[in-house]
N, CA, C and O of each residue as an XYZ file, in Angstrom:
620
protein
N      96.750     89.567    106.733
C      97.740     89.774    107.705
C      99.076     89.126    107.300
O      99.140     87.979    106.858
N     100.087     89.894    107.471
C     101.404     89.416    107.127
C     102.097     88.922    108.347
O     101.957     89.508    109.420
N     102.851     87.846    108.218
C     103.578     87.306    109.369
C     104.936     88.007    109.452
O     105.517     88.362    108.426
N     105.393     88.188    110.557
C     106.772     88.837    110.739
C     107.823     87.721    110.502
O     107.759     86.619    111.048
N     108.772     88.091    109.662
C     109.833     87.055    109.380
C     110.776     86.831    110.618
O     110.980     87.734    111.429
N     111.303     85.666    110.719
C     112.230     85.322    111.733
C     113.426     86.283    111.603
O     113.872     86.509    110.478
N     113.957     86.846    112.663
C     115.180     87.699    112.621
C     116.395     86.877    112.132
O     117.331     87.464    111.590
N     116.410     85.657    112.290
C     117.500     84.786    111.870
C     116.933     83.870    110.739
O     116.112     82.991    110.999
N     117.399     84.105    109.467
C     116.809     83.193    108.442
C     117.463     81.802    108.541
O     118.498     81.638    109.186
N     116.818     80.771    107.868
C     117.260     79.467    107.910
C     118.655     79.415    107.218
O     118.919     80.231    106.335
N     119.503     78.520    107.585
C     120.883     78.254    107.090
C     121.885     78.708    108.046
O     121.598     79.034    109.198
N     123.124     78.730    107.535
C     124.325     79.100    108.378
C     124.090     80.466    109.001
O     123.439     81.329    108.412
N     124.649     80.659    110.250
C     124.529     81.894    110.912
C     125.773     82.777    110.746
O     125.734     83.978    111.016
N     126.929     82.135    110.275
C     128.165     82.907    110.049
C     128.438     82.550    108.545
O     128.514     81.382    108.163
N     128.575     83.603    107.742
C     128.709     83.362    106.287
C     129.968     84.307    105.883
O     129.901     85.534    105.953
N     131.046     83.647    105.481
C     132.168     84.466    105.005
C     131.780     85.164    103.775
O     131.107     84.581    102.924
N     132.199     86.481    103.618
C     131.867     87.277    102.421
C     133.291     87.545    101.747
O     134.129     88.173    102.393
N     133.560     87.119    100.566
C     134.721     87.279     99.876
C     134.660     88.380     98.844
O     133.769     88.351     97.995
N     135.575     89.369     98.868
C     135.688     90.383     97.888
C     136.685     90.044     96.966
O     137.796     89.721     97.387
N     136.413     90.074     95.615
C     137.320     89.654     94.565
C     137.398     90.721     93.480
O     136.485     91.534     93.336
N     138.436     90.717     92.753
C     138.624     91.640     91.626
C     137.563     91.320     90.486
O     136.954     92.236     89.933
N     137.376     90.066     90.178
C     136.480     89.648     89.083
C     135.543     88.658     89.631
O     135.890     87.488     89.796
N     134.315     89.105     89.931
C     133.303     88.305     90.579
C     132.890     87.131     89.693
O     132.739     86.028     90.218
N     132.698     87.300     88.383
C     132.206     86.288     87.582
C     133.309     85.212     87.395
O     132.985     84.026     87.337
N     134.465     85.559     87.308
C     135.577     84.616     87.180
C     135.763     83.873     88.488
O     136.183     82.716     88.471
N     135.470     84.489     89.614
C     135.590     83.788     90.945
C     134.508     82.804     91.078
O     134.751     81.710     91.586
N     133.276     83.121     90.642
C     132.163     82.150     90.738
C     132.513     80.926     89.887
O     132.304     79.789     90.310
N     133.003     81.148     88.784
C     133.394     80.042     87.855
C     134.492     79.185     88.506
O     134.418     77.956     88.484
N     135.480     79.821     89.067
C     136.573     79.078     89.823
C     136.039     78.315     90.916
O     136.381     77.134     90.979
N     135.233     78.793     91.824
C     134.779     78.098     92.988
C     133.799     76.941     92.584
O     133.687     75.960     93.319
N     133.155     77.045     91.527
C     132.361     75.858     91.017
C     133.297     74.771     90.501
O     133.137     73.598     90.839
N     134.255     75.150     89.698
C     135.213     74.195     89.139
C     136.138     73.603     90.146
O     136.397     72.401     90.105
N     136.648     74.394     91.049
C     137.677     73.949     92.036
C     137.147     73.170     93.184
O     137.703     72.174     93.647
N     135.913     73.747     93.661
C     135.347     73.161     94.970
C     133.944     72.620     94.795
O     133.333     72.217     95.785
N     133.392     72.589     93.567
C     131.995     72.100     93.385
C     130.979     73.020     93.918
O     129.883     72.568     94.249
N     131.262     74.343     94.035
C     130.336     75.289     94.604
C     129.035     75.423     93.735
O     129.107     75.438     92.506
N     127.882     75.516     94.388
C     126.659     75.618     93.693
C     126.202     77.064     93.848
O     126.187     77.546     94.980
N     125.837     77.775     92.824
C     125.426     79.147     92.919
C     123.997     79.160     93.271
O     123.172     78.526     92.613
N     123.678     79.903     94.343
C     122.305     79.998     94.798
C     121.651     81.287     94.357
O     120.458     81.327     94.058
N     122.470     82.372     94.318
C     121.969     83.725     93.983
C     123.107     84.518     93.357
O     124.262     84.487     93.782
N     122.695     85.227     92.321
C     123.717     86.293     91.715
C     122.953     87.504     91.368
O     121.970     87.429     90.631
N     123.390     88.684     91.898
C     122.962     89.938     91.614
C     124.103     90.652     90.938
O     125.261     90.529     91.339
N     123.751     91.429     89.867
C     124.946     92.130     89.199
C     124.506     93.585     88.868
O     123.327     93.921     88.761
N     125.525     94.376     88.724
C     125.384     95.782     88.363
C     125.268     95.800     86.851
O     125.653     94.851     86.167
N     124.690     96.979     86.308
C     124.529     97.113     84.921
C     125.822     96.879     84.084
O     125.763     96.428     82.940
N     127.016     97.209     84.712
C     128.275     97.060     84.019
C     128.742     95.639     84.107
O     129.839     95.360     83.622
N     127.972     94.667     84.711
C     128.345     93.290     84.768
C     129.045     92.858     86.066
O     129.227     91.665     86.306
N     129.432     93.822     86.890
C     130.161     93.353     88.141
C     129.198     92.654     88.972
O     128.009     92.971     88.980
N     129.693     91.689     89.688
C     128.858     90.853     90.680
C     128.753     91.652     91.953
O     129.727     91.817     92.688
N     127.490     92.175     92.216
C     127.212     92.958     93.362
C     127.082     92.013     94.568
O     127.444     92.429     95.668
N     126.620     90.843     94.443
C     126.441     89.928     95.448
C     126.066     88.603     94.958
O     125.132     88.471     94.168
N     126.784     87.573     95.411
C     126.430     86.153     94.977
C     126.591     85.285     96.263
O     127.459     85.492     97.112
N     125.631     84.259     96.317
C     125.686     83.346     97.385
C     125.988     81.893     96.808
O     125.365     81.441     95.847
N     126.950     81.230     97.442
C     127.283     79.927     96.999
C     127.223     78.907     98.186
O     127.528     79.212     99.339
N     126.795     77.649     97.788
C     126.764     76.582     98.734
C     127.891     75.673     98.389
O     128.003     75.255     97.236
N     128.786     75.323     99.384
C     129.857     74.490     99.244
C     130.258     73.880    100.527
O     130.147     74.480    101.596
N     130.762     72.587    100.403
C     131.231     71.848    101.522
C     130.223     71.905    102.781
O     130.672     71.998    103.923
N     128.965     71.850    102.542
C     127.955     71.895    103.561
C     127.739     73.262    104.199
O     127.065     73.382    105.222
N     128.319     74.292    103.582
C     128.198     75.688    104.179
C     127.947     76.631    103.097
O     127.637     76.218    101.979
N     128.066     77.914    103.369
C     127.839     78.978    102.406
C     128.932     79.980    102.445
O     129.611     80.157    103.457
N     129.104     80.653    101.308
C     129.943     81.879    101.246
C     129.151     82.921    100.324
O     128.285     82.580     99.518
N     129.547     84.183    100.543
C     129.120     85.233     99.625
C     130.257     85.684     98.957
O     131.358     85.617     99.505
N     130.093     86.204     97.664
C     131.174     86.694     96.783
C     130.701     87.983     96.170
O     129.554     88.066     95.729
N     131.547     88.998     96.126
C     131.268     90.229     95.396
C     132.490     90.752     94.796
O     133.603     90.532     95.273
N     132.279     91.450     93.743
C     133.361     92.245     93.053
C     133.872     93.327     93.922
O     133.211     93.672     94.901
N     135.016     93.896     93.631
C     135.497     95.012     94.509
C     134.650     96.249     94.237
O     134.131     96.485     93.146
N     134.555     97.011     95.309
C     133.902     98.402     95.275
C     134.878     99.296     95.977
O     134.665     99.597     97.151
N     135.948     99.747     95.334
C     136.863    100.573     95.975
C     136.360    101.857     96.658
O     136.881    102.300     97.681
N     135.316    102.429     96.032
C     134.776    103.662     96.629
C     134.141    103.372     97.963
O     134.036    104.283     98.784
N     133.697    102.117     98.236
C     133.072    101.772     99.456
C     134.124    101.119    100.468
O     133.779    100.806    101.607
N     135.282    100.951    100.045
C     136.279    100.334    100.817
C     136.341     98.877    100.790
O     137.063     98.254    101.569
N     135.541     98.272     99.841
C     135.531     96.776     99.700
C     136.622     96.402     98.641
O     136.450     96.619     97.442
N     137.695     95.859     99.124
C     138.922     95.591     98.363
C     139.265     94.122     98.470
O     139.144     93.540     99.548
N     139.673     93.532     97.424
C     140.181     92.140     97.425
C     141.588     92.146     97.985
O     142.336     93.120     97.898
N     141.921     90.929     98.601
C     143.288     90.749     99.141
C     144.315     90.992     98.144
O     144.052     90.883     96.946
N     145.497     91.322     98.573
C     146.701     91.328     97.630
C     147.690     90.276     97.990
O     147.602     89.686     99.067
N     148.648     90.013     97.109
C     149.508     88.954     97.292
C     150.444     89.229     98.636
O     151.013     88.298     99.206
N     150.528     90.406     99.015
C     151.266     90.667    100.320
C     150.433     90.904    101.487
O     150.908     91.291    102.555
N     149.051     90.652    101.277
C     148.150     91.062    102.470
C     146.918     90.042    102.352
O     145.979     90.274    101.591
N     146.980     89.023    103.068
C     145.851     88.103    103.244
C     145.523     88.029    104.769
O     146.378     87.604    105.546
N     144.357     88.415    105.187
C     144.112     88.504    106.649
C     143.140     87.407    107.139
O     142.603     87.503    108.243
N     142.917     86.354    106.301
C     142.020     85.357    106.761
C     142.316     84.042    106.076
O     143.035     84.002    105.077
N     141.778     82.995    106.596
C     141.839     81.654    105.978
C     140.533     80.977    106.081
O     139.964     81.010    107.173
N     139.987     80.374    105.095
C     138.799     79.591    105.094
C     139.241     78.135    105.331
O     140.024     77.607    104.542
N     138.794     77.523    106.317
C     139.014     76.138    106.621
C     137.847     75.276    106.324
O     136.739     75.513    106.805
N     138.092     74.246    105.511
C     136.993     73.279    105.161
C     137.425     71.840    105.396
O     138.543     71.473    105.033
N     136.610     71.056    105.964
C     136.876     69.582    106.157
C     136.295     68.783    105.120
O     135.095     68.878    104.862
N     137.089     67.971    104.484
C     136.645     67.092    103.398
C     137.076     65.644    103.655
O     137.856     65.372    104.568
N     136.542     64.691    102.815
C     136.926     63.311    103.006
C     138.369     63.130    102.417
O     139.198     62.471    103.044
N     138.662     63.696    101.250
C     139.931     63.425    100.654
C     140.639     64.729    100.324
O     140.305     65.398     99.347
N     141.610     65.080    101.139
C     142.352     66.323    101.024
C     143.113     66.339     99.684
O     143.076     67.345     98.974
N     143.762     65.303     99.350
C     144.559     65.223     98.180
C     143.690     65.462     96.874
O     144.092     66.184     95.962
N     142.573     64.859     96.851
C     141.750     64.959     95.629
C     141.213     66.358     95.536
O     141.238     66.908     94.435
N     140.722     66.998     96.597
C     140.140     68.361     96.592
C     141.345     69.366     96.182
O     141.169     70.244     95.337
N     142.510     69.182     96.809
C     143.631     70.039     96.516
C     144.021     69.902     95.034
O     144.279     70.904     94.368
N     144.060     68.758     94.560
C     144.470     68.471     93.147
C     143.359     69.166     92.253
O     143.732     69.781     91.254
N     142.152     69.103     92.533
C     141.093     69.760     91.760
C     141.195     71.281     91.796
O     141.009     71.981     90.800
N     141.495     71.736     92.973
C     141.657     73.260     93.092
C     142.850     73.724     92.259
O     142.755     74.678     91.487
N     143.992     73.015     92.435
C     145.242     73.351     91.716
C     144.979     73.287     90.229
O     145.416     74.178     89.501
N     144.286     72.278     89.749
C     143.996     72.162     88.306
C     143.079     73.349     87.825
O     143.131     73.742     86.660
N     142.256     73.895     88.742
C     141.380     74.962     88.388
C     142.086     76.383     88.493
O     141.536     77.413     88.102
N     143.306     76.346     89.034
C     144.094     77.660     89.120
C     144.584     78.015     90.469
O     145.279     79.022     90.609
N     144.256     77.219     91.528
C     144.739     77.600     92.844
C     146.214     77.261     93.003
O     146.774     76.464     92.251
N     146.818     77.881     93.991
C     148.315     77.700     94.223
C     148.408     76.828     95.438
O     147.767     77.173     96.430
N     149.113     75.767     95.474
C     149.367     74.948     96.727
C     150.572     75.684     97.347
O     151.663     75.751     96.781
N     150.292     76.252     98.595
C     151.334     77.070     99.308
C     152.427     76.228     99.943
O     153.549     76.714    100.089
N     152.152     74.982    100.329
C     153.185     74.132    100.891
C     152.808     72.728    100.699
O     151.640     72.504    100.383
N     153.639     71.730    100.845
C     153.283     70.341    100.653
C     152.153     69.877    101.669
O     152.159     70.271    102.835
N     151.216     69.049    101.185
C     150.166     68.458    101.972
C     150.816     67.631    103.024
O     151.647     66.783    102.698
N     150.477     67.831    104.303
C     151.036     67.050    105.458
C     150.076     66.976    106.548
O     149.042     67.644    106.560
N     150.451     66.086    107.549
C     149.648     66.011    108.675
C     150.245     66.974    109.750
O     151.421     66.925    110.110
N     149.342     67.834    110.215
C     149.787     68.978    111.152
C     149.860     68.496    112.600
O     149.376     67.411    112.923
N     150.424     69.250    113.408
C     150.588     68.918    114.880
C     149.256     68.741    115.549
O     149.206     68.079    116.585
N     148.208     69.262    115.058
C     146.909     69.263    115.696
C     146.072     68.059    115.206
O     144.926     67.925    115.634
N     146.605     67.170    114.316
C     146.055     65.960    113.928
C     145.236     65.974    112.633
O     144.498     65.021    112.383
N     145.340     67.032    111.790
C     144.643     67.183    110.558
C     145.606     66.999    109.427
O     146.698     67.564    109.490
N     145.289     66.245    108.386
C     145.981     66.243    107.123
C     145.566     67.584    106.448
O     144.369     67.871    106.412
N     146.457     68.382    105.934
C     146.100     69.701    105.552
C     146.827     70.146    104.292
O     148.026     69.911    104.140
N     146.081     70.802    103.374
C     146.592     71.510    102.181
C     146.302     72.997    102.378
O     145.173     73.387    102.675
N     147.260     73.757    102.221
C     147.014     75.205    102.219
C     147.084     75.743    100.819
O     148.121     75.645    100.163
N     146.032     76.293    100.364
C     145.896     76.824     98.959
C     145.583     78.327     98.970
O     144.965     78.839     99.903
N     146.007     78.991     97.956
C     145.515     80.391     97.630
C     144.862     80.293     96.348
O     145.410     79.800     95.362
N     143.587     80.805     96.361
C     142.892     80.809     95.114
C     143.358     82.007     94.188
O     144.099     82.882     94.636
N     142.913     82.018     92.925
C     143.365     83.049     92.077
C     142.927     84.458     92.373
O     143.270     85.400     91.658
N     142.155     84.591     93.448
C     141.526     85.818     93.728
C     142.097     86.396     95.171
O     141.628     87.393     95.721
N     143.135     85.639     95.664
C     143.871     86.046     96.817
C     143.301     85.489     98.115
O     143.732     85.921     99.184
N     142.391     84.588     98.083
C     141.885     84.081     99.323
C     142.541     82.764     99.671
O     142.752     81.902     98.818
N     142.861     82.628    100.964
C     143.595     81.437    101.468
C     142.556     80.378    101.935
O     141.571     80.691    102.604
N     142.823     79.153    101.556
C     141.954     78.013    102.056
C     142.744     76.884    102.618
O     143.690     76.420    101.982
N     142.362     76.378    103.898
C     142.919     75.186    104.332
C     141.978     74.066    104.127
O     140.882     74.079    104.687
N     142.341     73.102    103.360
C     141.493     71.938    103.072
C     142.092     70.817    103.973
O     143.267     70.458    103.893
N     141.207     70.313    104.811
C     141.652     69.379    105.890
C     140.750     68.179    106.089
O     139.544     68.184    105.842
N     141.449     67.134    106.565
C     140.732     65.939    107.055
C     141.365     65.470    108.447
O     142.579     65.332    108.595
N     140.487     65.254    109.384
C     140.945     64.757    110.681
C     141.540     63.268    110.554
O     140.862     62.326    110.144
N     142.777     63.171    110.918
C     143.399     61.798    110.849
C     143.784     61.271    112.248
O     144.043     60.078    112.409
N     143.821     62.174    113.269
C     144.162     61.846    114.545
C     143.553     62.777    115.530
O     143.647     63.998    115.400
N     142.872     62.152    116.607
C     142.286     62.990    117.682
C     143.364     63.379    118.539
O     144.060     62.464    118.980
N     143.660     64.644    118.887
C     144.791     65.116    119.684
C     144.160     66.043    120.726
O     143.388     66.952    120.423
N     144.531     65.758    121.948
C     144.040     66.572    123.075
C     144.713     67.982    123.010
O     145.709     68.180    122.314
N     144.126     68.941    123.761
C     144.623     70.296    123.712
C     146.063     70.280    124.341
O     146.932     71.014    123.870
N     146.315     69.464    125.383
C     147.614     69.371    126.078
C     148.633     68.839    125.078
O     149.739     69.367    124.968
N     148.252     67.785    124.345
C     149.305     67.200    123.394
C     149.468     68.218    122.239
O     150.589     68.388    121.760
N     148.412     68.895    121.776
C     148.663     69.967    120.742
C     149.672     70.930    121.206
O     150.598     71.257    120.463
N     149.534     71.442    122.499
C     150.452     72.413    123.007
C     151.886     71.876    123.186
O     152.871     72.573    122.944
N     151.959     70.553    123.638
C     153.356     69.991    123.673
C     153.967     69.878    122.261
O     155.173     70.069    122.107
N     153.176     69.576    121.252
C     153.762     69.489    119.912
C     154.133     70.857    119.361
O     155.150     71.023    118.687
N     153.309     71.803    119.653
C     153.588     73.147    119.264
C     154.840     73.691    119.917
O     155.695     74.268    119.246
N     154.948     73.520    121.163
C     156.176     73.844    121.995
C     157.386     73.223    121.344
O     158.398     73.898    121.160
N     157.310     71.927    120.981
C     158.537     71.194    120.371
C     158.776     71.799    118.975
O     159.934     71.946    118.583
N     157.767     72.143    118.238
C     158.034     72.666    116.844
C     158.699     74.126    117.064
O     159.631     74.452    116.329
N     158.251     74.969    118.024
C     158.839     76.206    118.153
C     160.244     76.091    118.653
O     161.094     76.865    118.213
N     160.558     75.157    119.564
C     161.838     74.949    120.106
C     162.839     74.476    118.973
O     164.006     74.868    118.989
N     162.397     73.686    118.057
C     163.235     73.191    117.024
C     163.511     74.166    115.995
O     164.524     74.062    115.302
N     162.587     75.214    115.829
C     162.834     76.203    114.779
C     163.544     77.485    115.270
O     163.741     78.443    114.523
N     163.923     77.449    116.586
C     164.601     78.678    117.098
C     166.085     78.400    117.257
O     166.838     79.282    117.670
């Protein structure tokens, strides 16, 4: 008698899936930049990464090479529709490691109005990452006040 598997497997219930132009290079970058551990890699006969699963920062992501015929396309320099946010102990160290591995620091590392020290990076495959550490607990009302002040000063 076989047992019916759980409809929800163990592990994270939301897993970002990143489409990249070069799956093998992306897996190497994520290991070098963020210490990602490869859990699974499936590949096409031509070597393209069909599906890979990585463990990093206490969570998981999936990575695959582009499949234009199926509409799976990597982001472009003028079109990024998402950001992956990860919390770490040392923003500066993680950002430096990512930049050394080939990521681009999009703006100076700073404390944001919502209380997190934050580095915004774009990896060589077009995916944006916010690497953050909480440095101040800020209420929703205070966040709104600070956001309003920022908007007023920039207009």
